C-alpha positions in Angstrom: 58.3 -29.4 97.6 58.7 -26.4 99.8 56.1 -24.9 102.1 55.0 -22.2 99.6 54.6 -24.7 96.8 52.5 -26.9 99.1 50.4 -23.9 100.1 49.9 -22.8 96.5 48.8 -26.3 95.4 46.5 -26.7 98.4 44.7 -23.5 97.6 44.3 -24.2 93.9 42.9 -27.7 94.6 40.5 -26.3 97.2 39.2 -23.6 94.9 38.8 -26.1 92.1 36.5 -28.2 94.2 34.1 -25.3 94.8 33.4 -24.7 91.0 29.8 -24.1 90.1 28.5 -23.1 86.7 27.3 -19.7 87.7 30.5 -19.0 89.6 32.5 -20.2 86.5 30.7 -17.6 84.4 31.3 -14.8 86.9 35.0 -15.6 87.2 35.5 -15.8 83.5 33.8 -12.4 83.2 36.2 -10.8 85.7 39.2 -12.4 84.1 38.1 -11.2 80.6 37.4 -7.7 82.1 41.0 -7.7 83.4 42.3 -8.1 79.9 41.3 -4.6 78.7 39.6 -2.5 81.4 42.7 -0.7 82.7 43.8 0.4 79.2 40.2 1.7 78.5 40.2 3.6 81.8 43.6 5.0 81.1 42.5 6.3 77.7 39.4 7.8 79.2 41.5 9.6 81.8 43.9 10.9 79.1 41.0 12.2 76.9 39.4 14.1 79.8 41.2 17.4 80.4 40.5 17.3 84.2 42.1 13.9 84.6 44.8 14.0 81.9 47.7 14.1 84.5 46.2 11.1 86.3 45.9 9.4 82.9 49.6 10.1 82.3 50.4 8.6 85.7 48.3 5.5 84.9 49.9 5.1 81.4 53.4 5.4 82.9 52.6 3.0 85.7 51.1 0.4 83.3 54.2 0.6 81.1 56.5 0.2 84.2 54.5 -2.9 85.3 54.6 -4.4 81.8 58.4 -4.0 81.7 58.8 -5.5 85.2 56.4 -8.4 84.7 56.4 -9.4 81.0 60.0 -8.5 80.1 61.7 -9.1 83.4 60.1 -11.6 85.8 58.0 -14.0 83.8 60.8 -15.0 81.4 63.3 -15.1 84.4 61.2 -17.4 86.6 59.6 -19.6 84.0 56.9 -20.7 86.5 54.5 -23.3 85.1 50.8 -22.5 85.5 48.7 -24.4 88.1 46.4 -26.1 85.7 49.4 -28.0 84.4 50.2 -29.5 87.8 46.8 -31.0 88.4 45.4 -33.6 86.0 41.7 -33.2 86.8 41.5 -29.5 86.1 39.4 -28.4 83.1 40.6 -25.1 81.9 37.6 -22.7 81.3 39.5 -20.0 79.4 42.0 -20.2 76.5 45.4 -21.5 77.7 47.6 -18.5 78.6 50.8 -18.5 76.6 53.0 -16.8 79.2 54.4 -18.1 82.4 52.6 -17.9 85.8 54.8 -15.8 88.0 53.8 -13.0 88.7 50.2 -12.4 87.8 50.0 -9.6 85.2 46.2 -9.3 85.6 46.8 -8.6 89.3 49.7 -6.3 88.8 47.8 -4.2 86.3 44.8 -4.0 88.6 46.8 -3.0 91.6 48.7 -0.5 89.6 45.4 1.3 89.0 44.4 0.8 92.6 47.4 2.9 93.6 46.7 5.6 91.0 43.1 5.9 92.0 44.0 5.9 95.7 46.4 8.9 95.1 44.3 10.9 92.6 40.6 9.9 92.4 39.6 8.7 95.9 35.9 8.9 94.9 36.4 5.8 92.7 39.1 4.1 94.8 36.7 1.6 96.6 35.2 0.4 93.4 38.6 0.0 91.7 39.9 -1.9 94.7 36.9 -4.3 94.7 37.3 -4.8 90.9 41.1 -5.5 91.4 40.3 -8.0 94.1 37.7 -9.8 92.0 40.0 -9.9 89.0 42.8 -11.3 91.1 40.5 -13.9 92.7 39.3 -15.0 89.3 42.9 -15.8 88.3 43.1 -18.2 91.3 39.6 -19.7 90.7 40.4 -20.4 87.1 43.6 -22.2 88.0 45.9 -19.9 85.9 47.8 -18.5 88.9 49.0 -19.6 92.3 48.3 -17.5 95.4 52.0 -16.5 95.4 51.7 -15.2 91.8 48.8 -13.0 92.9 50.5 -11.8 96.0 53.6 -10.8 94.0 51.3 -9.1 91.4 49.8 -7.0 94.2 53.2 -5.8 95.3 54.5 -5.2 91.8 51.3 -3.4 90.9 51.4 -1.1 93.9 55.1 -0.4 93.3 54.5 0.4 89.6 51.7 2.7 90.6 54.0 4.5 93.0 56.8 4.8 90.4 54.4 6.1 87.7 52.8 8.5 90.1 56.2 9.8 91.3 57.6 10.1 87.7 54.7 12.2 86.4 54.5 14.3 89.6 58.0 15.5 88.8 56.8 17.2 85.6 55.1 20.6 85.4 52.1 20.8 83.2 50.6 23.8 81.3 47.9 25.4 83.4 48.8 23.5 86.5 48.8 25.5 89.7 51.9 25.3 91.8 
């Protein structure tokens, strides 16, 4: 095994040994929240006239992340999830059907971190905290390695940048130059 694989397994094993029933429930909540929250927020941004352009940026960025992660990287790397490496791990959520690398939950969360940082700074700290909690939940629940999450952060920020840049190149009705 290489150094990164050893690091990944060491972190997953350490996190598994700190499991507590209340922490299990909290982490399951944040993982479940990560399944839909960003789509709901994007729809809300699109519906509201004042935030419609930001909603378009978020939608474009989320589509970009989905293409990079689910169509490109996960099928290419075929990385097995952590819970399959360690015999004693009891999975607390339904078994994910896709591969581990990179973390799509993390990528989607950090896609929105970038969008909020650029456009709605008022909510940026809350979005950042939520993104971190969702990412940590994926590690705690043994469905991602630390390197999956780190890659997800980078891909998410990059997708946010691309979505933001793409939509900024369009002129919108009523928009001041």
